[in-house]
C-alpha positions in Angstrom: -45.7 -58.7 -1.3 -47.6 -56.1 0.7 -44.6 -55.9 3.0 -42.2 -55.4 0.1 -44.4 -52.7 -1.4 -44.7 -51.0 2.0 -40.9 -51.1 2.3 -40.4 -49.6 -1.2 -42.9 -46.8 -0.6 -41.5 -46.0 2.8 -37.8 -46.0 1.7 -35.9 -42.8 2.8 -35.8 -40.2 0.0 -33.2 -37.4 -0.3 -33.9 -34.2 1.6 -35.6 -31.7 -0.7 -33.5 -28.8 0.8 -30.1 -30.4 0.4 -29.5 -28.9 -3.1 -29.9 -25.4 -1.6 -27.4 -26.2 1.2 -24.8 -27.6 -1.2 -25.3 -24.7 -3.7 -24.8 -22.1 -1.0 -21.8 -24.1 0.4 -20.1 -24.2 -3.0 -20.8 -20.5 -3.6 -19.4 -19.5 -0.2 -16.4 -21.7 -0.5 -15.4 -20.3 -3.9 -15.9 -16.8 -2.6 -13.7 -17.5 0.4 -11.0 -18.8 -1.9 -11.4 -15.7 -4.1 -11.1 -13.5 -1.0 -7.9 -15.2 0.0 -6.4 -14.8 -3.5 -7.6 -11.2 -3.5 -5.8 -10.4 -0.3 -2.6 -12.2 -1.5 -2.6 -10.3 -4.8 -3.4 -7.0 -3.1 -0.4 -7.5 -0.8 1.8 -8.4 -3.8 0.7 -5.2 -5.7 1.3 -3.0 -2.6 4.7 -4.6 -2.1 5.6 -4.0 -5.8 4.5 -0.4 -5.5 6.4 0.1 -2.3 9.6 -1.3 -3.9 9.1 0.9 -6.9 8.5 4.0 -4.7 11.7 3.1 -2.7 13.7 3.0 -6.0 12.3 6.3 -7.2 12.8 7.9 -3.8 16.5 6.8 -3.7 17.0 8.1 -7.2 15.5 11.5 -6.2 17.8 11.8 -3.1 20.8 10.7 -5.2 19.9 13.3 -7.9 19.6 16.1 -5.3 22.9 15.2 -3.7 24.7 15.0 -7.0 23.2 18.4 -8.0 24.4 20.0 -4.8 27.9 18.8 -5.5 27.7 20.1 -9.1 26.1 23.4 -8.2 28.8 24.0 -5.6 31.4 24.1 -8.4 30.9 27.8 -8.6 32.0 28.3 -5.0 35.0 26.1 -5.6 35.9 28.1 -8.6 35.6 31.3 -6.5 37.9 29.7 -3.9 40.5 29.0 -6.5 40.2 32.5 -7.8 40.7 34.2 -4.5 43.5 31.9 -3.5 45.3 32.9 -6.7 44.6 36.7 -6.2 43.5 37.7 -2.7 43.3 41.4 -3.7 41.0 40.9 -6.7 38.5 43.7 -7.2 34.8 43.4 -7.2 34.7 44.2 -10.9 37.4 41.6 -11.8 35.7 39.0 -9.6 32.4 39.4 -11.4 34.0 39.3 -14.8 35.9 36.1 -13.9 32.8 34.4 -12.3 30.6 35.2 -15.3 32.7 32.6 -17.3 32.2 30.0 -14.5 28.6 30.2 -13.2 26.0 28.8 -15.6 23.2 31.2 -16.5 20.5 28.5 -16.3 21.2 28.2 -12.6 20.8 31.9 -11.7 17.3 31.3 -10.3 18.5 28.6 -8.0 21.8 30.2 -6.9 21.3 33.9 -6.0 24.9 34.6 -5.4 28.4 33.1 -5.3 30.3 35.1 -2.7 33.6 35.4 -0.9 33.6 35.8 2.9 36.8 37.2 4.4 37.7 36.5 8.0 39.2 39.6 9.6 40.6 40.1 13.0 39.4 43.2 14.9 42.8 44.8 15.0 43.1 44.5 11.2 39.5 45.5 10.4 39.9 49.2 9.6 43.1 48.7 7.6 41.5 45.9 5.6 38.4 48.0 4.9 40.6 50.9 3.7 42.3 48.6 1.3 39.0 47.3 0.1 37.7 50.8 -0.6 40.9 51.6 -2.4 40.7 48.5 -4.7 37.0 48.8 -5.5 36.7 52.6 -5.5 33.5 52.2 -3.5 32.5 52.5 0.1 32.5 49.3 2.2 30.9 49.0 5.6 30.5 45.7 7.5 27.2 45.3 9.2 25.5 44.8 11.6 27.6 46.7 14.1 28.9 44.6 16.9 32.0 44.3 19.1 33.9 41.1 18.4 37.4 39.8 18.0 36.7 38.4 14.6 34.5 39.5 11.7 33.5 37.7 8.5 31.9 40.2 6.1 30.7 39.3 2.6 33.7 40.5 0.7 32.9 39.9 -3.0 29.6 39.0 -4.7 28.6 37.6 -7.9 26.4 39.0 -9.2 26.5 42.3 -7.3 23.4 43.6 -9.0 20.3 42.5 -7.0 22.5 41.4 -4.1 23.7 44.8 -2.9 22.0 44.4 0.5 24.3 41.5 1.3 27.5 43.3 0.6 29.4 43.7 3.9 27.0 41.5 5.9 28.9 40.0 8.8 28.2 36.2 8.6 29.4 35.7 12.1 26.4 37.7 13.3 24.2 34.8 12.3 24.4 32.0 14.9 23.2 29.3 12.5 26.0 30.4 10.1 28.6 30.4 12.8 28.0 26.7 13.6 28.3 25.9 9.9 31.5 28.0 9.5 33.1 26.5 12.5 32.3 23.0 11.3 33.7 23.8 7.8 36.8 25.2 9.3 37.5 22.2 11.5 36.8 19.6 8.8 38.3 21.7 6.0 35.3 20.5 4.0 32.2 22.2 2.5 29.4 22.6 5.0 25.7 23.5 4.5 23.5 25.7 6.7 20.0 24.7 7.9 17.1 26.4 6.1 17.2 30.2 6.5 15.8 33.4 5.1 18.3 34.7 2.6 19.4 38.3 3.4 19.2 39.6 -0.2 15.7 38.4 -0.8 12.9 40.9 -0.7 10.3 38.3 0.3 10.3 35.3 2.6 12.2 32.7 0.7 13.7 29.8 2.5 17.1 28.9 1.2 20.5 27.6 2.4 24.1 28.4 2.0 27.0 26.1 1.3 30.4 27.3 2.6 33.7 26.2 1.1 36.7 26.8 3.4 39.3 28.9 1.6 42.8 29.5 2.8 45.6 31.1 0.8 48.4 33.7 0.9 47.0 36.8 2.7 43.5 35.3 2.8 41.5 33.3 5.2 37.8 32.8 5.0 35.2 31.0 2.9 33.5 31.1 -0.5 29.8 30.3 -0.6 26.9 29.5 -2.9 23.6 31.0 -1.8 20.6 28.8 -2.9 16.9 29.4 -3.2 15.5 26.1 -1.9 12.3 26.0 -4.1 14.1 27.0 -7.3 16.9 24.6 -6.7 14.5 21.6 -6.3 12.5 22.7 -9.4 15.7 22.9 -11.4 16.7 19.4 -10.3 13.4 17.6 -10.0 11.2 19.6 -12.3 10.8 16.7 -14.8 9.9 14.2 -12.1 6.3 13.0 -12.3 6.4 9.7 -10.5 6.7 11.1 -7.0 5.8 14.1 -4.9 8.7 15.4 -2.9 9.0 17.6 0.2 12.5 18.4 1.6 13.1 19.8 5.1 16.2 20.5 7.1 15.5 18.0 9.8 12.9 15.6 11.3 11.7 18.0 14.0 8.4 19.8 13.9 10.1 23.2 13.8 12.2 22.2 10.8 12.1 24.5 7.8 10.8 23.2 4.5 13.4 23.8 1.9 11.0 23.2 -1.0 8.3 21.0 -2.5 7.7 19.3 -5.8 4.1 18.1 -6.2 3.2 16.9 -9.7 -0.1 15.5 -8.4 -0.7 12.6 -6.1 -3.0 9.6 -6.6 -5.8 8.4 -4.2 -3.4 5.8 -2.9 -0.5 8.2 -2.2 -1.4 8.4 1.5 -0.6 4.7 1.9 2.4 4.8 -0.5 4.8 7.2 1.0 8.2 7.0 2.7 10.8 9.2 4.4 14.5 9.2 3.5 17.2 11.0 5.5 20.5 12.1 3.9 23.4 14.0 5.5 24.7 16.3 2.8 27.7 18.6 3.6 27.1 18.0 7.3 23.4 19.0 7.2 20.6 16.5 7.6 18.0 16.7 4.9 14.7 14.8 5.2 12.9 13.7 2.0 9.2 13.0 2.4 8.2 11.2 -0.8 4.8 10.0 -1.9 3.8 8.2 -5.1 1.8 9.9 -7.8 -0.8 8.4 -10.2 2.0 7.9 -12.8 4.0 5.7 -10.4 0.9 3.8 -9.2 -0.2 3.0 -12.7 3.1 1.3 -13.4 1.9 -1.6 -11.3 -1.6 -2.3 -12.6 -4.3 -3.8 -10.4 -6.4 -4.9 -13.5 -5.6 -8.6 -12.6 -7.0 -7.9 -9.1 -10.3 -6.6 -10.6 -10.4 -9.6 -13.0 -9.8 -12.0 -10.2 -12.6 -10.6 -8.1 -15.2 -10.6 -11.0 -14.0 -14.0 -12.2 -14.3 -15.5 -8.6 -17.8 -14.2 -8.2 -18.8 -15.4 -11.6 -17.3 -18.9 -11.0 -19.0 -19.1 -7.6 -22.3 -18.4 -9.2 -21.9 -20.9 -12.1 -20.6 -23.6 -9.8 -23.5 -23.2 -7.3 -26.0 -23.4 -10.2 -24.3 -26.5 -11.6 -24.4 -28.2 -8.2 -28.0 -27.2 -7.7 -29.0 -28.7 -11.0 -26.9 -31.8 -10.5 -28.4 -32.6 -7.1 -31.9 -31.8 -8.4 -31.4 -34.3 -11.3 -30.2 -36.9 -8.8 -33.3 -36.3 -6.6 -35.6 -36.7 -9.6 -33.8 -39.9 -10.6 -34.1 -41.3 -7.1 -37.8 -40.4 -6.9 -38.4 -42.1 -10.3 -36.6 -45.3 -9.1 -38.7 -45.4 -6.0 -41.9 -45.0 -8.0 -40.9 -47.6 -10.6 -40.0 -50.0 -7.8 -43.4 -49.6 -6.2 -45.1 -50.2 -9.5 -43.0 -53.4 -10.1 -43.9 -54.6 -6.6 -47.6 -54.0 -7.3 -47.4 -55.8 -10.6 -45.7 -58.7 -9.1 -48.4 -58.9 -6.4 -51.1 -59.1 -9.1 -49.2 -61.8 -10.9 -48.9 -63.9 -7.7 -52.7 -63.4 -7.1 -53.5 -64.5 -10.6 -51.4 -67.7 -10.2 -53.2 -68.5 -7.0 -56.6 -68.1 -8.7 -55.4 -70.4 -11.6 -54.3 -73.1 -9.2 -57.6 -72.9 -7.3 -59.6 -73.2 -10.6 -57.6 -76.2 -11.8 -58.1 -77.9 -8.5 -61.8 -77.4 -8.5 -62.2 -78.5 -12.1 -60.0 -81.5 -11.6 -62.1 -82.6 -8.6 -65.4 -82.0 -10.3 -64.4 -83.9 -13.4 -62.7 -86.8 -11.7 -65.9 -88.1 -9.9 -68.2 -88.6 -13.0 -65.4 -90.0 -15.0 -64.7 -92.6 -12.5 -68.4 -93.8 -12.7 -68.3 -93.7 -16.5 -65.1 -95.7 -16.6 -66.5 -98.3 -14.2 -69.6 -98.8 -16.4 -67.5 -99.1 -19.5 -65.4 -101.8 -18.0 -68.6 -103.7 -17.0 -69.9 -103.6 -20.6 -66.6 -104.8 -21.9 -66.7 -107.8 -19.7 
């Protein structure tokens, strides 16, 4: 019994610190799972925002390209007009173009002009004819000696653009490349960004030339654009992206214009660049998301996932701690009760031994006198 009691009392008990180890382990495990889910959901949100930005960026580039085609309609109308009547006067040209060019585009398109290509041998005679038709002086500039000239022949509107009247387009090397390309392809071509001649302040714009050939006329019609105003006309209502348009990817490229309705804190990460070749000229669209676009893909679930994961980790660790603590208490109680039972059993065994010893003594002490008494009783009977 003493051995059994000793074994019961010395039985291994659960380590008192195990509940802390398990609680911390559960807490860390759930936090790790939450972190993995957080990273996965963050990647999903960023991918969704990137796709949405790509869709909006493509739409912006498409809108700009479509607007350029539409806005060039005035130059095409001028080409048809000059082909029909190559000797049209400045006054009649303005009157005809007033019915073609929309007034709401006057801020974006400063002028819709006719550029006449003139051989040197015909220059003076052509100028004399021009002066006779318009009843006003006409002098090509800047002065230069060349075999071919291309002065701005007709302007719409003339008012405000007088400084461009007679300007020899071939004196501008950037324009020369555009004119040659237009002439070879017989398609409209656009210049890189340039400072517009008729502007009184630095204003980056561009010109689209439409090749025009007809009876007694060879040259181009053009539409002269203010870059910033054009973009504001086309993209003024856009609030999902910020747009910057330049005339190429190089560091010395000119910025045509910018639309910046306000960027979000995440706009630096969410941006992309699109390149479009429009009328032979490369335009680079640098586009970044704004808060309006970012908010279309909510990260509320990400926040809820993070808070929920931390809360679940805390609750689970507390539950495990209490569960292990309850088990430790139960095991300690079992050990104590076992020791008590072993002790009680030992006392019972000892009591049984004392009883047996008592009965043995009593039996021996009583048997001897009884034997004598029984012997004497038998003698008396006989």
